C-alpha positions as CSV (number, residue, x, y, z in Angstrom):
1,M,159.7,174.1,-2.1
2,K,158.0,170.8,-2.4
3,R,155.0,170.0,-0.3
4,P,155.2,166.8,1.7
5,A,153.0,163.9,0.6
6,P,149.9,163.4,2.7
7,I,150.2,160.7,5.3
8,L,147.6,157.9,5.1
9,D,146.1,156.7,8.3
10,L,146.3,152.9,8.0
11,S,145.3,152.2,11.6
12,A,141.5,152.6,11.0
13,P,140.0,149.6,9.2
14,S,138.0,150.2,6.1
15,R,134.2,150.4,6.7
16,R,133.0,147.5,4.6
17,K,129.7,145.8,5.3
18,R,129.9,142.1,6.0
19,A,127.2,139.7,5.1
20,L,125.1,138.1,7.9
21,S,125.5,134.4,8.5
22,E,122.5,132.2,8.3
23,E,122.3,132.0,12.1
24,E,122.4,135.8,12.4
25,R,119.8,136.2,9.7
26,A,117.4,133.7,11.3
27,L,117.9,135.5,14.7
28,W,117.2,138.9,13.1
29,E,114.1,137.7,11.4
30,S,112.7,136.2,14.6
31,V,113.3,139.4,16.4
32,A,111.9,141.6,13.6
33,K,108.6,139.5,13.7
34,Q,108.1,140.2,17.4
35,V,108.6,143.9,17.3
36,K,105.6,146.2,17.1
37,P,106.1,149.8,15.8
38,L,105.5,152.6,18.2
39,R,103.4,154.5,15.6
40,K,102.0,153.4,12.3
41,R,103.7,155.2,9.5
42,P,101.7,155.9,6.4
43,V,102.9,154.0,3.3
44,V,103.7,156.5,0.7
45,A,104.5,155.3,-2.9
46,K,107.2,157.4,-4.5
47,A,106.6,158.2,-8.1
48,P,109.5,157.3,-10.3
49,T,111.6,160.3,-11.3
50,V,112.1,160.8,-15.0
51,A,114.7,163.1,-16.5
52,A,113.2,165.9,-18.4
53,D,113.8,165.5,-22.1
54,P,112.8,168.7,-24.0
55,G,111.9,166.9,-27.2
56,A,109.7,164.2,-25.7
57,H,106.0,164.3,-25.1
58,H,104.9,164.4,-21.5
59,V,103.1,161.2,-20.7
60,P,101.6,161.0,-17.2
61,A,103.0,158.2,-15.2
62,K,100.8,155.3,-14.2
63,P,99.9,155.3,-10.5
64,V,101.8,152.6,-8.6
65,P,99.4,150.4,-6.7
66,V,100.0,150.4,-3.0
67,K,99.8,147.1,-1.3
68,P,97.5,147.2,1.8
69,A,99.3,146.4,5.0
70,P,98.7,142.8,6.1
71,A,95.8,142.5,8.6
72,K,97.0,142.1,12.2
73,A,96.0,138.9,13.9
74,A,93.3,139.7,16.5
75,P,94.7,139.7,20.0
76,A,94.0,136.6,22.1
77,P,90.7,137.2,24.0
78,R,91.2,137.7,27.7
79,P,89.5,135.1,29.8
80,H,86.2,136.4,31.0
81,L,86.2,137.2,34.7
82,P,82.8,137.3,36.3
83,P,82.1,140.4,38.5
84,L,82.7,140.2,42.2
85,A,79.6,139.1,44.1
86,P,78.8,140.2,47.7
87,I,78.6,137.4,50.3
88,G,75.0,136.5,50.9
89,R,73.2,137.7,54.1
90,R,72.7,134.2,55.4
91,E,76.3,133.2,54.8
92,R,77.6,136.3,56.5
93,A,75.3,135.7,59.5
94,K,76.5,132.1,59.8
95,L,80.1,133.3,59.6
96,S,79.6,136.0,62.3
97,R,77.8,133.6,64.6
98,G,80.4,130.9,64.2
99,K,77.9,128.5,62.5
100,Q,79.9,128.6,59.2
101,E,83.5,127.7,59.7
102,I,86.3,130.0,58.5
103,D,88.7,127.7,56.7
104,A,91.9,129.8,57.0
105,R,93.1,133.1,58.3
106,L,95.8,135.5,57.1
107,D,97.1,138.4,59.2
108,L,98.8,141.1,57.2
109,H,99.7,143.3,60.3
110,G,103.0,145.0,60.0
111,M,103.7,144.1,56.4
112,T,104.8,146.5,53.7
113,Q,102.3,146.9,50.8
114,M,104.6,144.9,48.4
115,R,105.1,142.0,50.8
116,A,101.4,142.0,51.8
117,H,100.3,141.9,48.1
118,R,102.7,138.9,47.5
119,V,101.6,137.0,50.6
120,L,97.9,137.6,49.9
121,L,98.2,136.3,46.4
122,A,100.1,133.2,47.5
123,F,97.6,132.6,50.3
124,L,94.5,132.9,48.0
125,Q,96.2,130.6,45.4
126,R,96.8,128.0,48.1
127,A,93.2,128.3,49.4
128,H,91.9,128.0,45.9
129,S,93.9,124.9,45.1
130,D,93.0,123.4,48.5
131,G,89.3,123.9,47.8
132,L,88.6,126.2,50.8
133,T,85.4,128.3,50.8
134,F,85.7,131.1,53.3
135,V,88.9,132.7,54.5
136,L,89.5,135.7,56.8
137,V,92.0,138.3,55.8
138,I,93.1,140.6,58.7
139,T,94.4,144.0,57.5
140,G,94.2,145.9,60.7
141,K,92.6,149.3,61.2
142,G,95.8,151.2,61.0
143,K,97.5,153.3,63.6
144,V,96.2,156.7,64.6
145,G,99.1,159.1,64.0
146,G,99.6,162.8,63.3
147,P,97.3,164.7,60.9
148,D,99.6,164.0,57.9
149,S,99.9,160.2,58.5
150,E,97.9,157.8,56.4
151,R,95.6,155.5,58.4
152,G,95.1,151.9,57.4
153,V,97.1,151.7,54.2
154,L,96.5,147.9,53.9
155,R,92.9,148.3,55.0
156,R,92.4,150.6,52.0
157,H,94.5,148.7,49.4
158,V,93.4,145.0,50.1
159,P,89.9,145.5,48.7
160,E,91.4,147.3,45.6
161,W,93.7,144.3,45.1
162,L,90.9,141.8,45.4
163,S,89.2,143.6,42.5
164,L,92.3,143.1,40.2
165,P,92.2,140.4,37.5
166,E,95.0,138.4,39.1
167,F,92.8,138.0,42.2
168,R,89.4,137.8,40.5
169,S,90.2,134.4,39.2
170,L,90.6,133.3,42.8
171,V,87.9,135.3,44.6
172,V,84.1,135.2,44.3
173,G,83.5,138.2,46.7
174,F,84.4,139.8,50.0
175,E,82.9,141.9,52.7
176,E,83.9,143.5,56.0
177,A,84.1,141.0,58.8
178,H,81.9,141.0,61.9
179,I,83.2,142.9,65.0
180,G,84.0,139.5,66.6
181,H,86.4,138.7,63.7
182,G,88.0,142.1,63.5
183,G,85.3,144.4,62.1
184,E,86.7,147.2,59.9
185,G,90.2,145.6,60.1
186,A,89.3,142.3,58.5
187,L,87.5,140.9,55.5
188,Y,85.6,137.7,54.9
189,V,86.7,136.4,51.4
190,R,84.8,133.8,49.5
191,V,87.3,131.7,47.5
192,R,86.3,130.6,44.0
193,R,86.1,126.8,43.5
194,A,88.8,125.2,41.4
195,R,87.4,123.7,38.2
196,A,87.8,120.0,38.0
């Protein structure tokens, strides 16, 4: 009995590598330049393998020089942000007595943290560009709830936000407001002057 001839599967195309076009090669090179490796891999030079010849003398192979990795360009220096400064006693006294005008007010009552953060940043950017000096940010004292509820989430987070780099370029300093302006639930914020 004869065996049947094997059937060839012609539906699957052959796996042949195609060459990249110039446009694809340029795109790949630009992407490859921007990628940073997750970990540095040590460069290991492989010694060439030589077939053992029983009649030949053993000559030690010359070490292959390893090229040092190109030096990375130093990262761009971050702009120096001065530390936050407290509002002076005299200025604070003038603000609390009404002798120093508060240029603008922002009330964050009832906002979510995300929305309050966005609104506060936009408000301070506007105040900075308008050349305002002192603004009042009202966070509220927070509701008194059950023992597990957090009290005054914005009251706690706004000072933390004002210390972040994105706000430090806009703010010189801040302090708790006088009781007449909201006390614990508000902050006097001194806005940094825009450079001319």
